[in-house]
N, C-alpha and C positions, 0 to 999 in steps of 0.2 A: 135630657141633655141632647143637643143636636150634634150630628156627626156627618162627615163626608168620607166615603170609603171608595177605594179603588180595588176591584177584585180582578185578578189575572189568573187564567188557567185554561184548560182545554175547551171550556165553554166560551172563551173569548175574554176580552177586556171590557169592563164596564164600570161605570161610576154609580154609586148608591148614595143618596142623601136622605137622611132620616132624622126625625125627632122621636120616632117610635122605638121603644125599647122592649124586647129585642126585635131586630129586623131579621126576618128569615128569607133567605133566597133558596127556593126549592127547585127540584127537578134538574139538577146539574149533572152533566155527564161525568163518568169515572175519570179521576186524575187528581193531580196535586194542584192546589189553589193557594195563592198568596194574597193576603189582604193587608192594605195599608189604610189606616183610618186617622183622620185628624179631628180631634174633639174640640169643643167650643173654646177652650183656653189656648188653642194652638199647639198642644202636645200631639205628637205622632205616636200611634200604637201600631205595631206590626205583628203579623201572625201567619201561620200557614196550616193547612189541613189536607188530608187525603180523603176524597170522596170515593166511596166504594158502593157496592150494590145495596148495602144495608143503611147507608146514611147519605142520601142524595141531596142534603141541604147544608147550607152554611148559616149559622146563627151569629149575627153581629150584635154584640152588646158591649158598651163602653162604660166603665165605671172608673172615675178618677181615683178612688181609693185602691184600685187594683193595679195601678201603674207600678211597674217594677222599679226599684231604686237604682237599677243598672242604668236607667236613663238620666240619672242625676248629673254626672260629670261629662262634659263635652271636651274641654280642652284646658290645658294649663301651660303657661309660659312665664318666663322671667325676663324682665327688661329693666335697665340694660344688663347685659351679660358680657363680660365679667361684672359681678355685682358691686355696688357701692352703697353709700348711705341713703341713696334715693331710689334704690331698686325696689320693684314690686313683683309679686307673683300674681298673675292675672288668671283667674279661674272662671271659666264659662260653664254654666249648668242650666238644666231645664227646670229643676225644682229646688227650692230652698231646703235647707236641712243641715243637720250636724254631719261633720266629716272629721277624719283624723289626718294629721300631718306627721310625716316621719322624714327626718333629714339623715342621710347616710353619707359616709365618705366613699371613695372609689373602691375600697375593700369590702364594703357592705356593712360596716359597723354603724349601728344606730347611734347618732350623736344627740338627737333631740326628738321628742315627740310631744304633740299637743293636739287639742281638738278645737274646732271653731264651728260656728253656725254660719252658713252661707245664705245669702239672699238669692232669689231667682234671678237669672241673668248673669251679668259680669260682675265679679268681685275682685277688688284690688287689695292685696294683703301686703303691707310694708315689710320689707326684709331688713330694715335697719338694725334690728336686734341681732341678726347674724354677724354683722360687722363688729359688734361690741364683744362678741365671744372669742375673738382672737383665734379663729380657725386658721390653720396653716394654708398657704397658697396651694390650691389643688382643684381637682374636679369633685363636685358634690352632686347628690341626687335628692330631689324633693319628691316624695311620694304623697299622694292624696288618696285616701280611701273613703269610699262612701257606698254602703250596701255591699254589693258584690263587685263593684267597679273600682279599679285602681288606675290612676294616671300618674305619669312620671315626667319629670323635667330635669334636665342636666344643666348645671351652671358652674361657673368658675369663680373662685376667689383668688385674686392675683396680688392683692395688697401692693 
């Protein structure tokens, strides 16, 4: 798998491009280093390490199966807001997969929960079913959970 990485630290800033797995950068001076890698499908992986006297090297190895699910959710929005029969929740994510939805009122009471499988990229989820439930005019919160990541969006029903 090909990868391009930027390494920043006391040894300077430099770019590493490799198809070699793992790529070892040796003889680095003591200090904290930050690595940002972009793997072949465009996903970004970030990490940091401390180089001390006993470990003067950084080992770069990128495995798609090791990408943390925290990178799944990027953004959630509702449009139009206040919602109507044509409103959608737009969810942007890096990886497709299953996630959980939770709808709460302003007091935090869970009114509805469900799960859905998202595609990679932008997903538009119709909210027309919320209008059929006859919720009182108020502020509501839509939570989306995936892995260890939670995104929240506030919207209004004003009927």
